[in-house]
N, C-alpha and C positions, 0 to 999 in steps of 0.2 A: 624433440620436436623437429619437424622437417617442413619446409615450404616447398610445395609443388606448383610450378607455373604451367598452366595448360591453356593455350589460346588466350581468351580474355579473362579467365578465372584464376584467382589465387586461392588455393585451398590449404588450410593448415591441418596437418594430420599429426596425431600423437601416436607414435608406435613404440611400444615397449621392446627392448632388445630381445626378450624371450618369446616374442609373438610368432617367430618363424617367418616373418614378413621379409622379403628380400628386395633389393634394388631392382632386379629384373621384373618382379611383380609390379613394382611401382610404375615402371615404364609401360607395362601391358595392362594397366588398370582401365584405360579408356579406349574404346574402339572408335575410330574416326573414319568418316567417308566424305569425299567431296560430293557436292550436290550440283546438278545441272539447273537447279531452280533457285529462285530467291529464298531468303530465310522464311518469309511468310508462306510462300507457296509450298516449300518443303514440309513445313509443319501442317499445312492444310491437307496435303496428300497423306501424311502419316496419320493424322487424325481420322481421315476418311477410312483408311485401311483398318485402323484399330477398332473404330466403331462398327465396321462391317463384320468384324470377328467377335463382337460382343464384349470387347475390352473396355473397361471403365476409364473415361477421361476425368481426372480429378481437377486439373488446373492447367491453364496456359498462361505463362508469365512473359510479358514483353519487357525485358530489362531496359531496352533503349527508350521505351516510353517512360518508364520509371525514372531513368536518368534525366530525360527532358523535363519531367515534372519538377525536378529540383535544380534546374538550370545547368545541367551537365550534358555533355555529348557522349554518345556511345554508338558505335556502329550497330547495325541491326543484330539483335541477339534475343532469342526466344527460348523458353524452356517449357517442355510438356511433361506433366506428371500423369502417369496412367498405370493401370494394373489389373490383375485378375486375382481376387482373394482366394480362389481355388488353388492357385500356385503360391502366392505370397504367404498365406496363413501357415501352411506346413513348414515353410522355411523359418517363420517366426516361432513355431512350436519347437524347432530344433535350437534356435538361439534368438530370443526376442530382440537382441541388439541390432539384428539385421533390419529391423523396422526403421532405423535411421536412414537406410538406403532404399527403403520401399515406401511408397510405390516407386516403380521404375521411373527413370528420368531420361529424357533426350534433350540435349542442348543443340541448337542450330545457330550459327553465328557467321558473320561476314568478316573476313580477315582484312589486313591492311591493303592487300592487292585487289580486294573486291570479290575474292573467291568465297563461296559459301561452303561451310562444313557442317556435318552432323556428327555428334559424338554422344556416346553413352557408356556407362560403366559395364565392363565385361562381367557377365555372370560367373565366369570362371574365377575372376578376381574376387567377387563377392563370396564365392564358395570358399576360397582360400582365406580371405580376410576374416571370416567368421568360423573357420574350421568346421564347416558343416559337411559331414562325411556320409550322412544317411539319406541324402536327397539328390543323388546324381541324376536321376531321371528328370526331376523338375528342372534342375539347372540346364540339362541338355535341351529340354523343351523350350526354356526361356532363350537359350542361345540361338537355337534354330529359328524360332519365331522372330526374335529381334533382328537377326541377320536378313531374313526374308523380307520382313516389313520395311526395314530401313532401306534395303536395296531398291524396293519398289518406290519408296518416297523420293530417293535422290536421283534416280535415273530417268531419262526421258521416256515418253510413251504413256500409253493408257495404263490405268491402274487395274491390273488383273491379279487379284489376290486369290 
């Protein structure tokens, strides 16, 4: 077992020695980008972009609000779950276990210094994690779209997708 600390999240992962998983893959598992907007505004922008592309928004979770409801404090932290079954289903046909990482997720959080960050699991990491070798085109499409959409969400200016 290995504990990975990333921003505000603590994730427990269990990795068998024979999995082919390496330390360098662990460090590259999450793509992070600084945002010029607040946590809420960043996710609002991303939601608008995704909806305009016909991508399904499954849930938006406000972790800070959840913490407040139980008398705890947490800097602004929100999670968006979204996806396109046309892309996700073929991946699950290759390995259904990838369903634990689908739909896709984007976390936006404010750090100790007040800076806002957006992060999401790298599609290349998911491809390696589940050893899916027959869906390179889908992973490429996911990578390109996530990069484009998240760049629009975090940068200043009008949303031109």
